Structures are given as structure tokens and as C-alpha cells.
C-alpha positions, 0 to 999 in steps of 0.5 A, a space after each residue: 499485477 503489471 508494473 515494470 521497474 525500468 531502473 531503481 528510481 522509475 516504475 511504469 504502471 499499468 493503467 488499471 493498476 494506476 487507477 486502483 492504487 490511486 484510489 487506495 492512496 486517496 482512501 489511505 490519505 483521507 482516513 481519519 485515524 491511524 487505526 483506519 489507515 492500518 486496516 486500509 494498508 493491510 489490504 494492499 501491503 501483502 500484495 504490493 512491494 514497498 517501492 511501488 506503494 511508496 510511489 503512491 503514498 509518499 512518506 510511508 515508512 518501511 516500518 509501517 509497511 512491514 507492520 501492516 504486512 505482519 498485521 495481515 498475516 496475523 489477523 487477516 487482510 483488512 481485519 479489525 482488531 
């Protein structure tokens, strides 16, 4: 995964990753339920750090990010529980 941290507040993202993350953020934001958001986030959270993820989904909390990483490890990535 290509992204570069210039300093604590700036991230430069590869154009392909930008496209994927933008699509992911759109799916997350358009989800109709918290359950659907959990499943969507569990797909990406284990692979992407919180700082990068929060740059695409403003307002996401560290708690939710950590919960979805746990969900992915316990039930599987994108698993419906």
C-alpha cells in the first residue's frame, strides 16, 4: 500500500489508493445502518491505519476503528454476524 506521511498532519496518497479509499468512504457514508457500516469498515480497518482512514471518513472515532479491527479478527473480514 503506497501512502507517505510528510508530517503529522499531511499524507500523500498514491492515485490508485485514493480511488479505492474514495469508493470505500462513499460506500461507508451511504450505508443505511450501523451494522452495514461495521461490515464495510471491517474490510478496510485491518489493512489501513487510523490516520489515513480518518482522512477519508471525517468523524470516525478511534473506538469504532478499533472495534472493527477486532470484529475482523474475531469473525473474519466483512463477515456478517
